[in-house]
C-alpha positions in Angstrom: 0.0 0.0 0.0 1.3 3.5 -0.9 1.8 6.1 1.8 -1.1 8.1 0.4 -3.5 5.1 0.5 -2.3 4.3 4.0 -2.9 7.9 5.2 -6.3 7.9 3.6 -7.3 4.6 5.2 -6.1 5.4 8.7 -7.1 9.0 8.5 -10.6 8.1 7.3 -11.2 5.6 10.1 -9.8 8.0 12.6 -12.0 10.7 11.3 -15.1 8.5 11.8 -13.9 7.7 15.3 -13.2 11.3 16.2 -16.6 12.5 14.9 -18.3 9.8 17.0 -16.1 11.0 19.8 -17.6 14.5 19.3 -21.1 13.0 19.5 -20.2 11.3 22.7 -18.8 14.5 24.1 -22.0 16.3 23.1 -24.0 13.8 25.1 -21.7 14.1 28.1 -21.6 17.9 27.9 -25.4 18.0 27.7 -25.9 15.6 30.7 -22.9 16.5 32.9 -21.7 20.0 31.7 -18.8 21.2 33.7 -20.0 19.8 37.0 -18.2 17.7 39.7 -19.5 14.5 38.0 -17.9 15.6 34.7 -14.6 16.4 36.5 -14.6 13.1 38.3 -15.3 11.1 35.1 -12.7 12.7 33.0 -10.1 12.5 35.8 -10.9 8.8 36.2 -10.9 8.2 32.4 -7.4 9.6 32.2 -6.1 6.9 34.5 -6.3 3.9 32.1 -5.5 6.1 29.2 -2.3 7.3 30.9 -0.9 3.8 31.3 -2.2 2.8 27.8 -0.4 5.6 26.1 2.8 5.0 28.0 3.1 1.3 27.7 0.8 -0.1 25.0 0.2 2.4 22.2 3.4 4.2 23.2 6.4 2.3 24.2 5.4 -1.2 23.2 4.2 -0.3 19.7 7.2 1.8 18.7 9.5 -0.9 19.9 7.4 -3.8 18.5 6.7 -2.6 15.0 10.3 -2.2 13.7 11.4 -5.6 15.2 8.3 -7.4 14.0 8.6 -5.9 10.5 12.1 -7.3 10.3 11.0 -10.8 11.4 8.4 -10.8 8.6 11.4 -10.7 6.1 12.5 -14.0 7.7 9.2 -15.8 7.2 5.8 -16.1 8.8 6.8 -18.8 11.4 9.5 -16.5 12.8 7.1 -13.6 12.9 4.5 -15.7 14.7 7.0 -16.9 17.3 8.1 -13.3 18.0 4.5 -12.2 18.3 3.6 -15.0 20.7 6.5 -14.2 22.9 5.6 -10.5 23.0 2.0 -11.4 23.7 2.9 -13.6 26.7 5.2 -10.9 28.1 2.8 -8.0 27.6 -0.2 -9.9 29.0 1.6 -11.0 32.2 2.9 -7.5 32.9 -0.5 -6.0 32.3 -2.2 -8.3 34.7 0.1 -7.3 37.5 -0.2 -3.6 36.7 -4.0 -3.8 36.5 -4.2 -5.6 39.8 -1.9 -3.3 41.7 -3.5 -0.1 40.2 -7.0 -1.2 41.0 -6.2 -1.9 44.6 -4.1 1.3 45.0 -6.5 3.6 43.1 -7.1 6.0 46.0 -3.3 6.7 46.1 -3.1 7.0 42.3 -6.0 9.4 42.2 -4.2 11.7 44.6 -1.4 12.0 42.1 -3.7 12.7 39.2 -6.3 15.0 40.9 -5.0 16.2 44.2 -7.4 19.1 44.2 -10.3 16.7 44.5 -9.4 15.9 48.1 -11.1 19.2 49.3 -14.4 17.7 48.0 -14.6 14.1 49.3 -17.6 13.1 47.3 -15.9 14.1 44.0 -12.8 12.3 45.0 -14.7 9.1 46.0 -16.6 9.2 42.7 -13.4 9.5 40.7 -11.8 6.5 42.5 -14.9 4.4 41.9 -15.1 5.3 38.2 -11.4 4.6 37.7 -11.7 1.2 39.3 -14.5 0.3 37.0 -12.6 1.5 33.9 -9.0 0.3 34.7 -9.5 -3.3 33.3 -9.8 -1.5 30.0 -6.0 -1.0 30.1 -5.4 -4.8 30.0 -7.8 -5.2 27.1 -6.8 -2.2 25.0 -3.1 -2.9 25.4 -3.5 -6.4 24.0 -5.6 -4.7 21.3 -2.6 -2.4 20.6 -0.4 -5.5 20.1 -2.6 -7.0 17.5 -3.1 -3.6 15.9 0.7 -3.3 15.6 0.8 -6.7 13.9 -1.8 -5.6 11.4 0.0 -2.3 10.7 3.3 -4.1 10.1 1.4 -6.3 7.6 0.1 -3.2 5.8 -3.5 -3.9 6.9 -4.5 -0.6 8.5 -8.3 -0.5 8.2 -9.4 -2.8 11.1 -6.8 -1.5 13.6 -7.6 2.1 12.8 -11.3 1.4 13.1 -11.2 -0.3 16.5 -11.5 3.0 18.5 -14.9 3.5 16.8 -16.2 0.7 19.1 -15.2 2.7 22.2 -17.1 5.7 21.1 -20.2 3.7 20.0 -20.3 1.9 23.4 -19.9 5.3 25.3 -22.7 6.9 23.1 -25.1 4.0 23.7 -24.4 3.6 27.4 -24.5 7.4 28.1 -27.5 8.0 25.9 -29.4 5.2 27.5 -28.5 6.4 31.0 -29.6 10.0 30.1 -32.9 8.9 28.7 -33.7 6.6 31.7 -32.4 9.0 34.4 -29.6 6.8 35.5 -26.2 8.0 36.7 -24.5 8.9 33.4 -21.0 8.8 34.8 -21.4 5.2 36.1 -22.8 3.9 32.8 -20.1 5.7 30.9 -17.5 3.9 32.9 -19.1 0.5 32.2 -19.3 1.3 28.5 -15.5 2.0 28.5 -14.7 -1.3 30.2 -16.9 -3.4 28.0 -15.8 -1.8 24.8 -12.3 -3.2 25.5 -13.6 -6.7 25.0 -15.2 -5.9 21.7 -12.1 -4.1 20.4 -9.8 -7.0 21.3 -12.0 -9.5 19.7 -12.1 -7.4 16.5 -8.4 -7.0 16.0 -7.4 -10.4 17.2 -9.8 -12.0 14.7 -8.4 -9.8 11.9 -4.8 -10.9 12.8 -5.9 -14.6 12.7 -7.4 -14.1 9.2 -4.1 -12.4 8.1 -2.2 -15.6 9.1 -1.0 -14.4 12.5 -2.7 -16.9 14.9 -0.9 -16.6 18.2 -0.8 -19.5 20.7 -0.4 -18.8 24.4 3.1 -19.3 25.7 4.7 -19.1 29.1 6.3 -15.6 29.4 10.1 -16.0 29.0 12.9 -13.4 28.7 14.4 -14.6 25.4 17.1 -12.6 23.5 14.4 -11.1 21.3 12.3 -10.0 24.3 15.4 -8.5 25.9 15.9 -6.5 22.7 12.2 -5.5 22.7 12.5 -4.3 26.3 15.7 -2.4 25.6 13.9 -0.4 22.9 10.6 -0.1 24.9 12.1 1.1 28.2 13.4 4.5 26.8 10.2 4.8 24.8 8.1 4.2 27.9 10.0 6.8 29.8 9.6 9.2 26.8 5.9 8.4 26.7 5.8 8.8 30.5 7.3 12.2 30.2 4.6 13.4 27.8 1.9 11.9 30.0 3.4 13.6 33.0 3.0 16.8 31.1 -0.7 16.1 30.9 -0.8 14.9 34.5 0.8 18.2 35.6 -1.9 20.1 33.8 -4.6 17.8 35.3 -3.4 18.4 38.8 -3.3 22.2 38.3 -6.7 22.1 36.7 -8.2 20.1 39.6 -7.7 23.2 41.8 -10.1 25.2 39.6 -13.8 24.4 39.4 -14.9 23.3 35.9 -11.4 23.5 34.4 -10.9 19.7 34.1 -14.0 19.6 31.9 -13.2 22.7 29.9 -9.7 21.4 29.0 -11.2 18.0 28.2 -13.7 19.5 25.8 -11.0 21.6 24.2 -8.8 18.6 23.9 -11.5 16.8 22.0 -11.7 19.7 19.5 -8.0 20.1 18.8 -7.4 16.4 18.9 -9.7 15.9 15.9 -7.1 17.1 13.3 -4.2 15.7 15.5 -5.8 12.3 15.4 -6.8 12.3 11.8 -3.5 13.6 10.5 -0.8 13.0 13.1 -1.7 9.6 14.2 -2.4 8.4 10.7 1.0 9.6 9.5 2.8 8.0 12.5 1.1 4.6 12.1 1.7 4.3 8.3 5.2 5.8 8.3 6.7 3.5 10.9 6.6 0.2 9.0 7.5 2.0 5.8 10.6 3.6 7.2 11.5 0.3 9.0 11.4 -1.6 5.7 13.4 1.1 3.8 16.1 1.3 6.5 16.4 -2.5 6.6 17.0 -2.5 2.8 19.5 0.4 3.1 17.3 2.8 1.2 18.2 6.1 3.0 17.1 8.2 0.0 13.7 6.5 0.0 13.3 7.1 3.8 14.1 10.8 3.4 11.5 11.0 0.6 8.9 9.2 2.7 9.5 11.6 5.6 9.2 14.7 3.4 6.0 13.5 1.8 4.6 12.7 5.2 5.5 16.1 6.6 4.0 17.7 3.5 0.7 15.8 3.8 0.5 16.5 7.6 1.2 20.3 7.2 -1.2 20.6 4.3 -4.1 19.5 6.5 -2.8 20.8 9.9 -2.0 24.4 9.0 -5.6 25.4 8.0 -7.0 23.5 10.9 -4.7 25.4 13.3 -5.8 28.8 11.9 -9.5 27.8 12.1 -9.2 26.6 15.7 -7.4 29.9 16.7 -9.9 32.2 15.0 -13.3 30.7 15.6 -12.9 28.4 18.7 -15.9 29.8 20.6 -18.2 29.4 17.6 -17.0 25.8 17.3 -17.5 25.1 21.0 -21.0 26.7 21.0 -22.1 24.6 17.9 -20.7 21.4 19.2 -21.3 21.5 23.0 -23.8 24.3 24.0 -26.9 22.5 25.1 -28.3 21.1 28.3 -26.0 21.6 31.3 -23.3 23.1 29.1 -23.6 26.9 29.0 -22.4 29.8 26.9 -19.9 30.6 29.6 -18.5 27.1 29.4 -18.2 27.5 25.6 -16.2 30.7 26.0 -13.7 29.0 28.4 -13.5 25.9 26.1 -12.9 28.2 23.2 -10.1 30.0 24.9 -8.4 26.7 25.9 -8.9 25.4 22.3 -7.2 28.5 20.8 -4.3 28.2 23.1 -3.8 24.5 22.5 -4.1 25.1 18.7 -1.0 27.3 18.8 1.0 24.0 19.3 -1.1 21.9 16.9 1.5 21.9 14.0 4.2 20.9 16.5 2.0 18.1 17.9 1.5 16.7 14.4 5.1 17.1 13.3 6.2 15.3 16.5 4.1 12.3 15.3 5.7 12.6 11.9 9.3 12.9 13.0 9.6 10.4 15.9 9.0 7.3 13.6 12.4 8.1 12.0 14.1 7.5 15.3 12.1 4.4 16.3 12.4 2.8 12.8 16.2 3.1 13.3 15.8 1.4 16.7 16.8 4.6 18.5 14.4 5.2 21.3 16.8 7.0 23.6 16.9 10.2 21.6 13.2 10.9 21.8 13.4 10.0 25.5 16.1 12.6 26.2 14.2 15.3 24.3 10.9 14.4 26.0 12.5 14.8 29.4 13.7 18.2 28.5 10.3 19.2 27.2 8.6 17.8 30.3 10.8 20.0 32.5 9.9 23.0 30.4 6.2 22.3 30.5 6.2 21.7 34.3 8.1 24.9 35.1 6.0 27.0 32.8 2.6 25.4 33.9 3.3 25.8 37.6 4.9 29.2 37.4 2.2 30.4 35.0 -0.7 29.1 37.1 0.4 31.4 39.9 0.1 34.5 37.7 -2.1 33.6 34.7 -4.3 31.0 36.3 -5.4 27.9 34.5 -4.7 29.3 31.0 -1.0 28.6 31.7 -1.7 24.9 31.2 -2.4 24.9 27.4 0.2 27.7 26.9 2.9 25.6 28.6 1.8 22.5 26.6 2.1 24.3 23.3 5.5 25.8 24.1 7.0 22.6 25.3 5.8 20.8 22.2 7.4 23.3 19.8 10.7 23.0 21.7 10.6 19.2 21.5 9.7 19.2 17.8 12.4 21.7 17.0 15.0 19.5 18.7 13.8 16.4 16.8 14.1 18.2 13.5 17.6 19.5 14.2 18.9 16.0 15.1 17.2 14.5 12.0 19.0 17.0 9.8 22.3 15.8 11.2 21.3 12.3 10.1 20.6 13.3 6.6 16.8 14.0 6.8 16.7 17.4 5.1 13.8 19.3 3.6 13.7 18.5 -0.1 13.1 21.1 -2.8 9.4 20.2 -3.2 8.6 20.7 0.5 10.7 24.0 0.6 8.7 25.2 -2.4 5.3 24.3 -1.0 5.5 25.1 2.7 5.3 28.9 2.4 2.5 28.6 -0.1 0.6 26.4 2.4 1.1 29.0 5.1 -0.2 31.8 2.8 -3.2 29.8 1.8 -4.0 29.0 5.4 -3.8 32.7 6.4 -6.0 33.7 3.5 -8.6 31.1 4.6 -8.3 32.6 8.1 -9.2 36.1 6.8 -12.3 34.7 5.0 -13.4 32.7 8.1 -13.0 35.6 10.5 -15.1 38.0 8.4 -17.7 35.3 7.8 -17.9 34.5 11.5 -18.4 38.2 12.3 -21.1 38.6 9.7 -23.0 35.5 11.0 -22.4 36.1 14.7 -26.2 36.2 15.4 -26.6 32.7 14.0 -24.7 31.3 16.9 -27.1 32.8 19.4 -29.8 30.5 18.1 -29.6 26.8 19.3 -30.9 25.2 16.1 -28.9 27.4 13.8 -25.5 26.9 15.4 -24.6 23.6 13.7 -25.7 24.7 10.2 -23.8 27.9 10.7 -20.6 26.0 11.7 -21.0 23.6 8.8 -21.2 26.7 6.5 -18.0 28.1 7.9 -16.2 24.8 7.5 -17.3 24.5 3.9 -16.3 28.1 3.2 -13.0 27.6 4.8 -12.2 24.4 2.9 -13.2 26.0 -0.4 -11.2 29.1 0.1 -8.1 27.2 1.3 -8.2 24.8 -1.6 -8.7 27.6 -4.1 -5.8 29.7 -2.8 -3.5 26.7 -2.4 -4.2 25.6 -5.9 -3.6 29.1 -7.4 -0.3 29.4 -5.5 0.8 25.9 -6.7 0.9 24.4 -3.2 -0.3 21.1 -4.7 -1.5 19.7 -8.0 -4.3 17.2 -8.8 -1.9 14.9 -10.7 0.4 14.6 -7.7 -2.5 14.0 -5.3 -3.7 11.1 -7.6 -0.1 9.7 -7.8 0.2 9.7 -4.0 -2.7 7.3 -3.7 -1.6 4.8 -6.3 -0.5 1.4 -5.0 3.3 0.9 -4.9 
């Protein structure tokens, strides 16, 4: 599969998942708003996600994919053996982590939301919800292993579509609870836990159909597993550093009423382009770079990285401008109903605009780090992540004392730009330079995005009254989105930022 087809497949599935995620957030916002119940649920939901991102989708995947890709070159039996050993090791480690974390959840919640201790009922609710949801870590981490297998085989659709199940379960469970008057936060937690079973069954079945039927083995520390751990350990620490950044923000936010919910809703908005573009690029690029580097094709690896960056920036730059210029309109159209007020939309919009200043850096980070992991270098991203973590922590804590909670997204954006800048400088030393095509197109993409921003701003001002009416907000936002897309595509085409022929060539099979 070509890079373009891979990006389209993963990005399309991720877009569906993220749109369903918006639907689920609309239901949660309408039923819980920015109340103590919402703060407790989102704090608890971060707990399994924290460990999942560090160990499963983070450290394990970036270490597993390059090694598994290389075993595929040695034949299916060797790849199956490697996969079975990795499955045994991951499952046993996850069982222990899940058991300890569930029993020690009151202590873990202190680390994640210390501000809740002043309100015992909110703290107790958060602990209960986290205990219900934490088994999701075990299930979704095994899902990540089978997803990594499918990605290495070039079969991206099922793995990319698995998160859709989570959002469907949360929509059904929360919607049912809302209609029947049950506690929405409890049923949301149950939906999260049960969705893990469905996701694991889906990807494990797809892996079996692809010829990767793994038998259960006794966990053993073989030479291959030692190599996997040697790569995964720095990646885990790097992922941990990034998650600590989020945890620092969560702890600070827990001292302000409603801020945990505002930041979560803002995260859902700016994560839409990040998920569709950044995650898609990272997933598809990793096995491609691994194969090229194994074959000694450095020029091909540089070309792939440039085309990935070009694709990522072409979609991310206009999204960044839109999120910075019309964030309140977006928040009002998406969330303002039920318990979620216009005041909540204003605060969510502010947080979204501040997070958006770092969106290109977030996406480029997902694009650049596969170049290190494909070369089996997980220590460099670790070192840079630790520096970025320190910068984020200092800025967030110092800023909170003067600016208040807005320091959280500001610090996150600054730290991400610093981290991405360091990654690029180091890659340049390794021969990954911007090629002539990307140098030609990058300024044109920037100009087209700014031109789109001017059109959007004037259109939003002219239609401001439409966002005061509940039933007109969504059509008004859709109109702005279509206008923005049309103006960006027109200006970018006139400036020569891309051509239709090259777009078609990018999606041909290779």
